[in-house]
C-alpha positions in Angstrom: 0.0 0.0 0.0 1.2 3.5 -0.6 0.0 6.9 0.5 0.6 10.3 -1.0 1.6 12.6 1.8 1.9 16.0 0.2 4.3 15.6 -2.7 5.9 12.5 -1.2 4.8 9.0 -1.9 5.0 6.9 1.2 5.1 3.1 1.2 3.3 1.3 4.1 4.8 -2.0 5.1 2.1 -3.9 7.1 3.4 -7.4 7.4 6.4 -8.9 9.2 7.4 -10.9 6.2 7.5 -7.8 3.9 9.2 -5.7 6.6 12.0 -8.4 6.9 12.4 -8.4 3.1 12.6 -4.7 2.8 14.9 -4.2 5.8 17.3 -7.1 5.0 17.5 -7.1 1.2 16.5 -3.6 0.1 17.7 -1.4 2.9 20.0 0.7 0.8 17.2 1.6 -1.7 14.8 2.6 1.1 17.3 4.3 3.4 17.8 7.5 1.4 14.7 9.4 2.5 13.7 13.0 1.8 14.4 14.9 5.0 11.6 17.4 5.8 12.6 21.0 6.1 11.2 21.1 9.7 13.9 18.6 10.8 16.6 20.4 8.9 15.7 23.7 10.5 16.5 22.4 13.9 19.3 20.0 12.8 17.4 17.0 14.1 18.5 15.1 11.0 22.2 15.2 11.9 22.3 12.5 14.6 19.0 10.8 14.0 19.3 7.1 13.1 16.0 7.4 11.2 17.2 10.3 8.9 20.9 9.7 8.5 22.3 8.2 5.3 24.0 4.8 5.8 27.5 5.4 7.1 29.9 4.2 9.7 28.4 6.6 12.3 24.9 5.4 11.3 25.9 1.8 11.8 27.4 2.6 15.2 24.3 4.5 16.4 22.0 1.7 15.0 24.0 -0.9 16.9 23.9 1.1 20.1 20.1 1.5 19.8 19.7 -2.2 19.2 21.8 -3.3 22.2 21.2 -0.5 24.6 17.7 0.9 23.9 15.7 -1.8 22.1 17.1 -5.0 23.6 14.5 -7.3 25.2 16.0 -6.8 28.6 15.9 -3.0 28.3 12.3 -3.0 26.9 11.3 -5.2 29.8 12.9 -2.9 32.4 11.1 0.1 31.0 7.7 -1.5 30.4 6.0 0.1 33.5 7.3 3.6 32.5 6.0 3.2 29.0 2.6 2.0 30.1 2.4 5.0 32.5 3.2 7.4 29.7 0.7 5.8 27.3 -2.0 6.2 30.1 -1.0 9.8 30.6 -1.3 10.5 26.9 -4.7 8.8 26.8 -5.9 10.8 29.8 -4.7 14.0 28.2 -6.5 13.3 24.9 -9.6 12.3 26.8 -9.5 15.6 28.8 -9.0 17.7 25.6 -11.9 16.0 23.9 -14.4 17.3 26.5 
């Protein structure tokens, strides 16, 4: 499936099988994304794993995220905090809808 978001065509990957295919076999093709001007204005694209082009620094940051931030052990240890934040967000949205 694809979406047209402004002038940018965005591909939606909605199955684990296709995600694996894209990320493992076609990562170089999909890794060069257009960086929105809003991110450039505040230099958020410089050290963001999401927006950086593939490079040695990008690989180092990606590896650090995989082992330090998104590891099973780290995700388990922050589960309560994440659940609390989701609840706070839901409460905030509910309050604003009144």
